[in-house]
GURO-76706 format. One record per residue (C-alpha): x, y, z; residue in three letters. Coordinates in pm, whole numbers, plus 32768, in hexadecimal, padded with zeros to 4 digits. Layout:
XYZAla ...
//
This chain:
BB17648D24B5Met BB2565F82448Ser BA2F66FD24BEAsp B9F6682923DDPro BA10696B24A2Ala B8C069E22516Gly B80468A124BEGlu B6CC687A2595Arg B631672925E5Arg B57C666926F5Leu B66165C027EFGly B66865252947Ala B76965D02A24Ile B809652A2B52Met B8DF65CD2C60Phe B99D65012D61Thr BA4F65702E9EAsp BB1F64BE2FA6Val BA8D64FE30FFVal BB7E65AF31EDGly BCAA659930FETyr BD3A66EA3168Ser BD38667632D2Ser BDF065353273Ile BEF2660531B5Thr BF2D66EB32DESer BF7E65BD33B9Val C04E64E332CAAsp C08665653169Glu C13A642D30EDArg C0206347315FArg BF21643730C9Ala BFC8642B2F74Leu BFD862AE2F80Arg BE6662962FD4Leu BE1263922EC3Leu BECB62C52DBDAsp BE1A61862E2CGlu BCC2622D2E27His BD0062C02CCEArg BD68616C2C4CGly BC2760CB2CC6Val BB4361DB2C3FLeu BBF362062AEFSer BBBD60982A96Ser BA4C60AF2AF4Val BA1E61EF2A26Phe BAB3614228F7Gln B9CF60132926Lys B89660EF2906Tyr B91461D227F1Gly B95862FA28D3Gly BA406409284FArg BB1B64A2295CVal BB0B66132903Val BC0266762A12Lys BC6C663D2B77Thr BC1A674B2C75Ile BCF067282DAAGly BCAA65C92E29Asp BB6D65A22D58Gly BB00655C2BF3Phe BA1B660B2AFBLeu B99464FA2A14Val B8A2650928EDGlu B7BD63EB2882Phe B6E263C12750Ala B5B563642825Ser B53763822988Ala B50D6206299DVal B67F61D02958Glu B6DC62DF2A53Ala B609624C2B6DVal B67560E52B27Asn B7DC615E2B29Cys B7AA62152C73Ala B70E60E22D18Val B82860032C9CAsp B92D61042D08Ala B8A961102E6BGln B8A15F942E7CArg BA085F852E00Gln BA75608B2EFEMet B9C35FCB3012Ser BA775E8B2FA9Asn BBC55F422F9FAla BB8F5FBD3103Asn BB4E5E5E318AGln BC595DF43284Gly BD005F49328BArg BD45600D33C6Glu BC5C613533FCAla BD6662313397Gly BD9A61873245Asp BC2E617731DEArg BBBE626730CFVal BA5562DB30B2Ser B9D463872F7BVal B8A664622F3CArg B807645F2DE2Ile B71265582D4CGly B66565372BF8Ile B58D66202B27His B51A660B29BEVal B4E5672E28CEGly B57467FA27B1Asp B6EE682727BCVal B7D168F226DDVal B91768522668His BA3869432647Ser BBA468E42622Gly BB77679326CAGly BABE682A27F2Asp B94868292839Val B88B695E28A4Leu B72A69C828F1Gly B61869BF29F0Asp B60F684329FFAla B77B683E2A6AVal B74069452B77Asn B61668872C04Val B6D2673C2C0DAla B7EF67E52CC9Ala B6FC68602DD4Arg B64367132DEBVal B77D664F2E45Gln B7B466E82FA4Pro B65166823007Val B6AA65122FE2Ala B70C64513118Glu B86A63C3313DAla B861628F305FGly B71963052FC8Gly B683637D2E80Ile B59F64AA2E52Cys B4E264F32D0EVal B3E365EE2C91Thr B27965B62C2CArg B2E365D12ABEGln B3C464A22AEFVal B2B063DE2B9EVal B1C164212A7DAsp B2B563752991Gln B32962502A65Val B1F261E62B27Glu B1B6606D2AFCArg B2F2605A2A27Lys B3FB60382B38Val B4275F352C4AAsp B41B602B2D6BAla B31860D12E46Lys B2D762462E15Leu B27262FB2F54Val B1F464612F4CArg B2BB65503027Ile B1E966822FD9Gly B20567D52F32Val B33F689A2F8AArg B3CC69F12F47Glu B52C69B72EC1Leu B63F6ABB2ED1Lys B6526B9A2D9AAsn B5326ADF2CF4Ile B4116BCB2CA5Arg B2F96ACF2CD7Tyr B2A869BE2DD7Pro B318685F2D77Val B264671B2DCDGlu B35E66192E48Leu B363649F2E75Tyr B45D63B02F07Arg B4B8626A2E59Val B4C7614B2F4FGlu B5E5605F2F07Val B5AF5EF52F71Ser B6875EAF309FGly B6B4602330E4Lys B56160BC3134Thr B43D5FDC318DAla B2DF601B3115Ser B1C660443210Val B1775ED431FFGly B2E35E6F3232Glu B3565F65333AGln B3225F0A34A5Thr B24D601F3539Leu B20B602F36ADAsp B092604C36D8Gln B0CB60FD3824Arg B18762153777Arg B071630D3728Leu B057643A3641Ala AF3165243687Ile AEFB65E13542Leu AE85674D352DPro AD0C6757355APhe AC4067D73434Thr AB82691B3475Asn AA1868E73404Leu A9906A2434A1Ser A9866AE3335BGly AA3E6C0A33F2Asp ABB06C143393Pro ABEF6CD334D5Glu AB9A6B943590Asp ACD06AE63507Arg AD826B37364FTyr AC716A773705Phe ACAE693A363BAla AE286960365BAsp AE0A69A137CFGly AD2C687237FFMet AE33679F3750Thr AF426818383CGlu AE6867ED396FGlu AE10668A390ELeu AF80663A38D4Ile AFC966BE3A31Ala AEB365EC3ACAThr AF0264A43A1AVal B07964CE3A59Ser B03464A33BCDArg B014632D3B85Ile B16D629D3BC0Gly B14661623AEDGlu B0FB623139B7Leu B20062F038F1Ser B14A64273876Val B1EB64F93766Ile B1F9666A37BASer B1486790371CArg B25A68163637Thr B28466D0357ESer B11166903543Val B0B267F534E3Met B17E67D533A4Arg B06666F23323Tyr AF6068033340Lys AEAF684131F4Asp AF89673B3148Arg AF0466163081Ser AFD364FA3111Val AF57639A3151Ser AF46630C32B1Ile B03D62013244Gly B13A630231CFGlu B11963C73311Ile B14E628833D6Gly B2936241331DVal B31263A73330Glu B2D463C034A8Leu B30D624E34F8Ser B1B062533590Ala B0DC61193597Gly AF9D61D535F3Ser AF0B631C3577Val ADEF63E53612Leu AD3C64DB3531Glu AC0765AB356BGly AB3C66E43532Ser AAAA67FD3603Val A96C68C135C2Arg A92669DF36AFArg A7E56AAA36CDAla A7D96B9D37EDGly A8166AD8392CAsn A7C5698D3885Lys A8D068AF37EEVal A8C46771371CArg AA0466A6371AIle AA286571363EThr AB57648E365FVal ABCE634935C6Gln ACF762703620Leu AD9C61C134F8Ile AE9F60AE34D8Asp AFAE614933FBAla B01C60003361Arg AEC95F8032EESer AE0F60D132FBGlu AD00601433B8Arg AC2760D934ACHis AC5E606C3613Leu AB66615536BBTrp AA9062853668Ala A9A563663728Gln A8F564B7371ASer A8BE65A13840Tyr A7B066AD384BAsp A7E967743989Arg A7F568C93A25Asp A94A696B3A09Leu A95C696A3B85Thr A98D67EF3B71Asp AAB367FB3A82Val ABAF67723B7EPhe AAC8664D3BC8Ala AAB166043A53Ile AC2C66033A33Gln AC4D65193B5DAla AB49642D3ACCAsp ABFA6423397CIle AD4463D43A2BAla ACA462B53AECGlu ABFA622839B5Lys AD42623738F1Val ADF2617C3A08Ala ACDD60793A0CGlu ACEA60493891Ala AE64601E389BLeu AE485F2C39C1Lys AF05600E3AB0Val AEC15FDD3C22Gln AEA761313CC9Leu AF5861593E16Leu AE8661DA3F35Ser AF4563243F39Lys AF09634C3DC2Glu AD9463113DF1Lys AD9364103F0AAla AE4D650E3E34Gly AD5864E63D15Leu AC2064E83DE9Gly AC3766183ECALys AC1B67363DD1Lys AB2168423E32Arg AA3168F53D45Pro AAC56A243C96Val AA2D6B703C2DAsp A9F66B5D3AB1Pro AA726CBF3A6EGlu ABA86C8C3B45Ala ABF16B413A99Tyr ABCD6BDD3941Thr ACC36CF039A2Leu ADAE6BE73A2CTyr ADAC6B2238E5Leu ADF26C633822Lys AF146CA9390BGly AFAC6B5038E9Arg AF916B55376FThr B0406CA73760Leu B1486C443861Trp B1AF6B243781Asn B2056C19366AGlu B3206C9F3749Arg B3386DF836A8Thr B33E6F2F3782Gln B1EF6FAF3702Asp B1446E5D371FAla B1C16E183881Val B16A6F7938F3Thr B0086F4B386FThr AFF76DF23910Ala B0526E8F3A5ELeu AF2A6F7C3A40Lys AE3F6E5939F8His AEBA6D9E3B2CPhe AE8E6ED83C00Glu AD266EF93B88Glu ACE86D873BCAAla AD516D993D3AVal AC846ED43D6ELys AB4F6E173CFAIle ABAC6CD43DAFAsp ACA56D123ECEPro ACB76B9D3F15Gly AD306B3E3DB7Phe AE856AA03E03Ala AEE36A5D3C97Glu AEC16BCF3C40Ala AFB26C303D59Tyr B0AA6B353CCESer B07C6BDE3B7CGly B0CB6D313C17Leu B2096CA33CB0Ala B2766C0E3B63Asp B23D6D593AAECys B3176E1E3B9DTyr B4276D163B98Leu B4356CF53A1DIle B43A6E7039F3Leu B5606E7A3AE4Ala B6106D593A35Asp B5F96E1338EATyr B6636F54399FArg B5277015394BHis B50E70653AC0Ile B618705C3BCEThr B6756F0D3C62Val B6296F943DBEAla B4C56FEE3D57Thr B4966E9D3CB0Gly B5076DE13DE6Ile B4346EAC3ED8Ala B2F36E993E0EGlu B3306D343D9CGly B35D6CB33EFFLys B2316D753F7DLys B1426CE33E7FTyr B1D66B843E85Ala B1AF6B813FFFArg B0446BEB3FDALys B0026AD63EDCAla B09269CF3FC8Ile AFCC6A5840EFGlu AE8C6A2E4027Leu AEE468D63F9BAsp B01568204026Glu AFE0670B3F26Ala B00467F93DFDLeu B13F678D3D44Ala B14E68D53C86Glu B15B699A3DCCGly B28968D63E48His B33468F63CF5Ala B2FC6A6F3CFESer B3936A7E3E5AMet B4B869AA3DE6Gly B4F46A973CC4Leu B4EB6BC33DB0Ala B5DA6B233EA9Leu B6C96ABE3D93Gly B6C86C233D0FThr B7236C8E3E73Glu B8436B903E76Trp B7976AC13F82Glu B7E4698D3EB5Phe B7B668823FC0Glu B6606908401EAla B60569263EADAla B65767B73E70Val B575675C3F94Gly B452681A3EF8Glu B48B67793DA5Phe B49866223E46Asn B34566683EE4Arg B2BB66E23D94Ala B33565A23CECLeu B2A364CD3E01Glu B152656C3DB4Leu B17F65713C3AArg B28A64783BC9Pro B26F64E13A5AAsn B2B366533A96Tyr B3C06698398EAla B40D67FC39F7Phe B431679D3B66Ala B53966A23AF3Leu B5DA67AC3A16His B5E568B73B25Trp B66167BB3C26Ser B779675C3B33Ala B7F568C43B44Phe B80168C43CC0Asp B8B567753CC9His B9B468083BD7Tyr B9EB693C3CAEPhe BA1B68563DDBLeu BB2E67A43D1BGly BA6166673CE9Leu BAA9664F3B76Tyr BA4B64E33B38Asp B8FE650F3BEBGlu B8BE664B3B21Ser B8FC659139DCPhe B81264733A3DGlu B6FB65653A9ALeu B71D661E394FGlu B71364D53891Leu B5CC647E3940Lys B53F65D638F2Ala B59C65B03782Ala B4F3645B3772Ala B3AE64F737EFLeu B3CA66313718Asp B4A865DC35ECPro B4516719352ATyr B47F68153645Ser B583691735DELeu B5FE6972373EPro B621680537A4Ile B6C967993660Ala B7BC68C03669Cys B820687837D1Ser B85267093784Leu B92B67623658Ser BA1268353731Val BA3167143828Leu BA8C66303704Tyr BB9C672A369FMet BC2A672737FFGlu BC3E65AC37EFArg BD0465B836ACGly BBDF653935DEArg BBEF665234DFGln BB56659233BEAla BA1C65433486Glu B9FF66A73505Ala BA24674233ADLeu B93666433315Glu B82A66AE340FArg B86B681F33D9Leu B86367FC325EAsp B71067543279Arg B69268643365Leu B6F869753272Ala B64D68BC3154Thr B50B688F321BLeu B51569F132ABAsn B5A76ACB3196Pro B5256C0F3230Asn B5746BD333A0His B6A46C823432Met B6E96B783538Leu B7476A69343DAla B84A6B463392Tyr B8C96BD334DEPhe B92F6A813565Trp B9A769F83418Arg BA8E6B2533F7Ser BB196ACC354EPhe BB48695C34F3Ala BBE069A6339FArg BCD76A97343EThr BD3569873534Trp BD6868933412Ala BE44698C3355Gly BD4369CC3242Arg BD6A6B423266Asn BCD76BC3311FGlu BB9C6AF4314CGlu BB866B6932B6Ala BB9F6CD4324BIle BA896C9F314AAla B9AD6C0B325BAsp B9F56D2C3348Ala B9A26E2A3239Arg B85B6D703201Arg B8106D9D3376Cys B8326F14334FVal B75A6F133214Glu B6446E5F32CDLeu B63C6F6133E4Gly B749705F3432Glu B740701E35A6Glu B86770663688Thr B8AB6EF536C0Ile B8B66EB53547Ala B9B26FCF3516Leu BA876F4D3634Leu BA806DEF359FGln BAF16E74344CLeu BC0C6F3234F7Ala BC6B6DF935BCTrp BC746D1F3482Val BD3F6E2133BFLeu BE386E4B34DCAla BE596CD23508Ser BEA76CBB3393Ala BFBA6DC133B5Gly BEF66ED73307Lys BF336FC2342AVal BF0A710E3375Glu BDB270B232F0Glu BD56701E3441Ala BDAA716634EFVal BCBD72233408Gly BB9E71363457Val BBF6713B35CALeu BBEB72B735D3Asp BA9672AF352DLys BA1971B63631Ala BAA872833750Gln B9F173B736D6Ser B8AA730A3729Arg B820735B3883Pro B7FB71F138F6Asp B95A7178389FAla BA2071C539DBAla B92871513AE0Asn B854704F3A2FMet B95E6F8A3972Trp BA946FC83A47Ala BB326E6E3A25Ala BB036E5E38A9Tyr BB896FBF3891Leu BCB56F653968Gly BD096E353893Ala BD0E6F043754Val BDD9701A37F6Gln BEDF6F1B385CLeu BEEE6E823700Leu BF2F6FD6365DVal C042702E3755Gly BF8471113843Arg BFE670433971Asp BFAA71443A83Ala BE4D71913A00Glu BE07702039CFGly BE576FB83B32Phe BD9970E63BB8Ala BC69706C3AF5Ser BC9D6F0F3B83Met BCA06F9A3CE6Gln BB5F70543C99Arg BACA6F0F3C10Ala BB206E633D58Leu BA5C6F663E1CLys B9386F473D2BLys B92F6DC83D3FLeu B9716D993BCBAsp B9736C223B85Asn BA526C4E3A53Lys BB776C5C3B46Leu BB536AE73B87Phe BB996A973A19Thr BCB56B9039E1Phe BDEC6ADA396BGly BD2F69B638D2Val BD6B6A383770Ala BED36A0F36F4Pro BEFD6B8336A9Ser BEB76BDC3817Glu BF9B6ADE38BCArg C0D26BB938B4Lys C0366C9B39BBPhe BFF86B893ABBLeu C1536BAF3B56Gly C1356D273B88Asp C12E6D813CFCPro C0046E653CBEArg BF3C6D3F3C38Trp BFBC6C5E3D4ELys BF246D4F3E4BAla BDD16D3B3D9DIle BDEC6BC13D7AGlu BE286BA13EF0Ala BCD56C443F29Gln BC2C6B5B3E2ELeu BCBF6A263ED5Lys BBF96A76400FLys BAC16A0E3F51Tyr BB4768C23ED2Arg BB4167713F7AArg BBE666283F1FSer BB1F65233E65Ala BB4B64333F89Thr BA8B651F406AAla B94C64DC3FACSer 
//
């Protein structure tokens, strides 16, 4: 079939990609080539069956053109079934998973190739697909609906890299691969509390609705028999038109609680309804018209009614924890909700403003324990991001966490704040004790699990750390900090494909967040994918030229052997006033990699004095391991070992 140069016509474009192929290659190139040949054989025969023209291969993937969207989707469904069949009976290391993305639109044929916007969109749609999954655009759905034997589930509208406009995406559910809502087993005691709708009429009150959502999550998550999904993962559904059934599948939640808030002065109307995600049947609904002073009592009542509807028997200690909340000053509570909403944004400006709101709240209501916990968290997160000194963060964090616990010993957030402060101070054993108490009070507290995982790691309890992070990720699957930490732990366990799969998804879901690219650059360097790692590190700098981003770019360049360029970036980072004292361990690692050994070990010694936790992970990355035998590092390591204990001691 010949294509006149420059001919334009409508076509369905498919991109495929083998999940984690680069990681397989880095471990066993011969096996990788064998698996690639087998996968290409399977897919090529399926493409031919549906009239697909293989335009070209791109690395381990295909670019294929079809005459219609129906043929493309039917081909994709058949291809995934064939790949699933081919994987049957194989060992895990020999299984190949493929992602497929499809878009339909005008394409330009030129010299056997296809060009145009439709091709670019299809290329960006493919990475959104799950391993073994198919992702398509709304344009494809419009052409194939009721014409293909597969379920089409809306993912939502996404901003795709280098695409000028938002794109509405759907996943195609392949029988035997992804169950529909009616087929998938959903645990009714796994609960998603969706962002409350603000009905107050004032857009400024959006923080109030968001804050109420978070507070209700915290209250209901005290019930041990329920698995309550954390804030980060449910807030992504705010202002999105997604069915309850879809949310249930995406979060593996059998129950969904949704509601609205209308506030007028010191009066509040809260309406809630509990829904079965599988059938979308209402299990319970109620409205509350109360004074704002009674807001904690409302939250406790909702928690009890949810437990009752889901046939959960509350323990006596859970009933006691829900029932003893005191009235709160409306103005102080409003300031507290503003503070919590801003704290969750985790930027320097937002957290600094949140701190001011918490300060105002405790001035109005000196007995408001939750606000003191908020103050502690602000100081500790500012210290963690090096916007203030670690010493200041520890001192202020402990002071306010202690005050919160004095006012309410049963406040899980107060114990978690104290645990975070103690961990920052390298009092890891004591920190674990505080986190254990927080989790006793609030078993579904994802960030208490996450922070405790760090302290277990620093104690040398690596298996326990991994298990805690897995639990945190189950409760908050879309949390960037939790997912990034878990990915690094996967890398350490030699599970590179799983780590990179997670990080790829994070970068797709969070295209403008530095953290996703920061940790993917680290993982890609580890996996030997240096050029991709450098691109990620440059993206970190583009998103915010912070000292840590510059140091990461220098680290990635140096690890890739680009020492001269790394030195230039390092010098730029060192010219910033916070480099030497705030990021001493990162600075030391880069100095060592570029050959400035004396400066590097001096920075490491300074990091030891400043309690820089990065020291505990030095030498994990392959590029750093050559320094582990140096006597100067051995002296530092001897100090770190004082903080570790054997796993049997636990």
